[in-house]
Structures are given as C-alpha cells and as structure tokens.
Residue, then its C-alpha position, 0 to 999 in steps of 0.5 A: m412833123q418828123l418824129t425824133g427816134t426817141a419820140a418815135l420809139r416811145r409811141a411804138a412801145a406804147a402801142d398794142h400791136g403792129v405789122l411785121a414785114t419780112l421778105h419772101h424770095e418770090r412774093g416780096a413783102d410778107l406782112v403779118p399783124v403782131c404783138f411785140a415788146i421793145v426793151g432798149q434796142l431790142v424788139a421781141v415778137p412772139i410766136d405763141r401757142v395762144k392763138p390757133k395755128a396750123s403749124t409753128d413753122l411760119a413763113r416769117l421764120r423761113n423768110l428771116e432765115a433767108d434774109p434777116r432784115a425786117t420792118l415793124l410798122v406801128e401806127h395810130w389812125d382816127a378816121l374822124d380826127w386826122s390831127t392825131l395820126w402818126w406812124v413809126r417804122i422800125s428797121l430790124q435785124w433778126s438775131p438769135g437772142e442771148a439768154g438774158d435778153t430773151a428772158r427780159l423780153e419774155r417778161s416784157l411780153r408777159d407783162r404787156y399782154p395778159q393773154y401771155r401771162d401763163a401761156p408757153f411761147a413756141q419761140i420769141l423772135v429777137f430783133r436788133i433795132r437798126a433805124v427808127t423813123g416816124w411822123a405825126a400830125w401833131 
C-alpha cells in the first residue's frame, strides 16, 4: 500500500535510525547508517563526537559539497511477520541551516537520543525535504 507523504513522514520520524545516501563522483551511491531528527520540512543528521571516528572530514561531507542531493531511507523489517513491513524514502537537499533552524534541530536530536544529551556535535547537517515516498504492507 502506498503511504501518503504525511503518513510516511510520521513513520520515519518515529524510527530510531535510517540510512543516508549521498553521491560519490566515482563510486556512485555512498550509504551510511545515521541518527536523524525531522522537524517540519527539515531533517538533521549529526556528525557527533560520541562514536569513534578517525576524522570528522567524512566522505558524506565531500559528497554533499560536490552534489547537495541526498536520500534518507528508513524502514521496518520483521523476518517473521511480513505484514508489518514498511519503508520510507525521503529525497533531500543539503543546505546550510539558519541559526534558529539548527538550534531547533539540535534540541530535537538531543531529546531523541540520550547519548547526545551532553555531548558536543562536530556538525549538524541540515537538509530540506524535497519529496517523500513510502510503502507499507498494512
């Protein structure tokens, strides 16, 4: 069953993680699991300092600088009960967030994920939602 944009965004916003896809000029799609927050027509993806990283100069940043389009895929899978399957694909446009937007998105990330409550972010990627599609078995 095709989901409406509103229903799809509601499911995505309730999920705890998704997969962010950016485009690499040689390899094509670069996919990475991410935490995120959706506030209105904006999506925030943090680059945190909680999990170990060799550097905060990540491929997804270089990819977005070359091509600001991205996709967030959020899904629910149950190997035993396929009647509960669903997925949501959100087409995104990376854009520098305005100070008020970024502050609101940062609060949302901190509220959603206890690990971020007191941890500094290296950066928060702000995306504008361009399109939403989704499907559910029920």
